[in-house]
Every structure is written in C-alpha cells, then in structure tokens.
N, C-alpha and C positions, 0 to 999 in steps of 0.2 A: 421471297415475294409475300406481300401482305394478303392475309386471308380476307375474302369478301363474304358478306352475308349471303346465305343461300335460302331459296324458297322452295318448298315442296308443296305441290298442289295437285288435287284430283280434279280432272276436267270432266265435264259431262261428255257423253259419247259423241254427240253431234259436234261439239266444239273441238274435240280431239280429232275427229275425221276431217273437219275443216282445216285444222292446223297441219295435219299430215299431208293434205293435198298441196300444201305450200312448200314441202320439203322434197328435195331430189332423192329418188331411189330408183334403182334398176333403169338408169338412163332416162328418167323423165325430165321434162323441161321446166320443172318447178323452180321458182325464183330463189330458194334458199338451200344451201348444201346440208344443213343439219337443223335439228329442232331448236337448239340453243340460239342459233343465229336468227331463225325465224321468229322466235318469241321476242328477242331483243329488238329486232327491226320493227315488228308490229307494234310493240309498246312505244318505241321512239316515235313512230308515225302517229300514233294516237296522241301522245304527249304534245307533239308539235301542232297537231290539229286543234287540240283543246286550248293551247296557249296562243294560237293565232288571233290576230286582231280581225274582227269581222270586216268584211268588205261592204262598201256602199252598194245598195241594190240598184242605184241609178247609174253609176259610172265604174264601179268595181275597185275604186281606190280604198286604201285602208281608212278605218274610222278611228276617231279620237274619242276615248271614253270621257264622258262628261259627269256621270254619276248614276245612281240608282233612282228609279221612279216607281212609286206605288200608285197604281190606278185604282180609284175607289170601285168597289164591287167586283174586283178581279182577284183571283187567288194566286197570282204570280207577280213577283217583283221583276221589273224590266231594267236592263242596262241601257242607258241612253248614249248614243254615239253621234258625232258630227263628222261628215266626210272631210278629209283634209284637202281634197281637190275642188269639189263642187259646192261644199257647204251644206249638203243635204243632211237633215237629221233623221235618224232611224233608231228603232228599239229592237232589242233582242231579249227573249225570256232569260231571266237570271236564276231564279229560285222560287219554289213555292213559298207563299207567305203564310205565316201562322195566324189563324184567326182566334178570337177569344175562346172558341170551343175546342181548339187544338189544331195541330198541323194536319194538312190533308194526308200526308204519308203515314202519320202516326195514328190517325183516327180509326183506320180499318183494323179490325182484329182486336 
C-alpha cells in the first residue's frame, strides 16, 4: 500500500475540546467514531463549502461567475455573479485589495 503524507499539528485547547465533542466515546452520540474520521469529514465539509457556487439572494439558484469588480474607495475586491435562473446580479467579497500604502492585512505590525 502506498504511503500517504501525514500531518502533525498542535491544536489550541478550545479547538481540541470542540473536536473531541464530535468523537464518540463511552457510548456518546457524537457523529464520528474516531478523531481521524472527524478531521477528514470536517475538512471535506469546509472544502465543499468554500468551493460551492454562491446562491442567488433572490431565488436561491446557483450564480454564474462573471468576473472581479473593484469598487473605488473600497478596500475589498468583489466577485460578480449572475443568477442562472432569474438573471439577478449580485456581488460577494473576494479579497482585500492592496492600496499604494500596502495591503490591509500586512500594514498592521
């Protein structure tokens, strides 16, 4: 069997407690039988959520990505979508925009 890469990580106490609440032990009704399956399932859930196409706020149908939009005097670049069902246009924040003085996340510190 092929060796897979492994990751070792130290979790903050609060995150560790939250994760362990999701793992079955001593007859609990937690959703996952062990820590490995809990981590894999939660990462997959997050990946699917991040990759999901945004839904139209008007009718809930998937949006079609049209491009990125920079609005003057705003520090965020927006992704522009059009609903595939009703044609409604909507924006979602995409990323902070770097200004000539530096990026917002890099300027602190």
